[in-house]
Structures are given as C-alpha cells and as structure tokens.
N, C-alpha and C positions, 0 to 999 in steps of 0.2 A: 449678611442671608438678607437680611433689609434689606437691601438695594434690590434685591428678586425679589423679596414676597413684595416692596412697593410696587417695579416696573411690572406684576403681573395685575395689581392691580387703577393701575393707570391703561393697565390694554387690555385690559375691561370698561375701564371708563367708569369704574369705582371707587370713589374720593375712601382716600382712608378714611378720616374720621367719619364717613355718614354710616362705616364698613362697621369704627366704631361704636357710635351710637345706638346705634342695628341690635349690639354682644351688649354693653351696659342695658338697652330696652330688655331686652331678653329675661339678663339674670334675672334685674329689681325686678320684673311682676312672677318665675319663679318662684325661691326657697324664699327671698325677704317675706313676698307677697302672701307666701304658704300661710306660713312662721306666724303675720299677723295679723293676718283674718283670722288662726286655726286660738289664740290667744282673744283678741274679741270676743269673739263666738263663745270662750268658754263660758263665760255667768246665763248663754239662753238655749243651750246645749241641750234640750226634754231626752225626761225619760227615752230607754230606748231598753226593750223590754227580752229584748236577745242583744247583750255585746255585741260589739260591728268584727269580724276580723280585723288584725291588720291591711292585713289583704285589702280586703271591700276600702278603711280609706287611706292608703296609697295610688287607689285606680280614683278616691276622687278626689284627692286632689294633681295627676294629676287629668282626670277632666280637666277639677279651673287650672291650669293651664296654662291646657290646649286652651281653652277658651278664652283667658286673657291675650292668647299670643294672639289670637285670630284679631281678635277683634282688635289688638291691637294697628295685627295687617290692615283692616276696614275701617281702621281712620286714618292711617296712611291713603290708603287708595280712594278717599274720601265715599265713599262708601258706609252710609252710616245708616242706613236701614235698611242692613243691612245683618249691622250688626240682632237689631229685633227677634232677623234668623236662626242665630246667635240661643240664644239663651230662651226662644221662641222653643228650642228640640231639644234643649239640654233640663225645660217645664216638661215637657212633652212625655220625658221619657221619669221621673217621677209623679209627673199624676195623677197615680192613686194613690201613694205616702204623703201626698196631699191635697185634696179632697177629704182624707181621710185625721185626716193626724192636722187639728189647730195647729199643736204650739210647733211643728216638724214646717207648716206650711210658712210660718213665722220666720223660724230659725235658716230657713232655706231660702228667704227671700232677704235677708239678714246679709246674709253670706253672700245673693248672685248682685246683691245692691257694692258692697263694700265691693267684691273682684273686679267690678265694671270701672267705680269712681278710682281704681286704680289706677289699671287697667287706661283710662284716662286722663290720668289722673302724669302716669309715665308721658303718654302720650305727646301732654302736652307743653313736658319741659324739654323734653327733647325733639 
C-alpha cells in the first residue's frame, strides 16, 4: 500500500517530503501553538465581566488556527503584504472591544503577535 501511495504522489508531482513537511507545519501551528499561546497569555488575561462560554473559547481557537494556516500559506506563496490583510480582518472583528477596553487591547495584541511569530518560525524552519 505504501508503494501505491508513493505512486499517487509521484503521478501528481508532489514530493512526499514536501507533503510531510506541510503535515508537520499544520500540526505544529494547530494544537501545540494553541496550548503555548494560552499558557503564555494566562498572566496577561484581563478580568471579564461575563464568563466566556466554552463554545466561544473553541471558536477563538479555531479562528487562531485558521489565521495561522492562512499566514503559513501566504508565506509560502511569498505574499507577505497579504498577511497584513489577515491581521486587519481579525482586528476589524474585535474593533469595538479593542477601543473600549485597553487591557483587552494589550491582551489581544500580545496574542496576535505570538500567533504570528509562531507561524513565521514554523515557516522558516520548514
């Protein structure tokens, strides 16, 4: 079966090494990055007026993972200026909360910069 899989990738023109490196990169920017960012941000987390539901936390993690995946793809496509669009879209979605709560703005900025730094490191390691 291994030979059949290798033959499929060879027919498609996709080197197995490239596919494996993409798999490792996607894995690295998903769960390990979420855990690392959560642990680092614990000390900076602002007090919340209303407790955040578990679904909101899961949605935030998914958004972060999608953001890192898009940034990784843009880095490999050498579309560095488009990374700013991804970060801007994320900031627009949180604009009201960022402008009203300075503690959240700092927390948000640290999280975004950490997330971006992780994906840049993963991209250059590959």
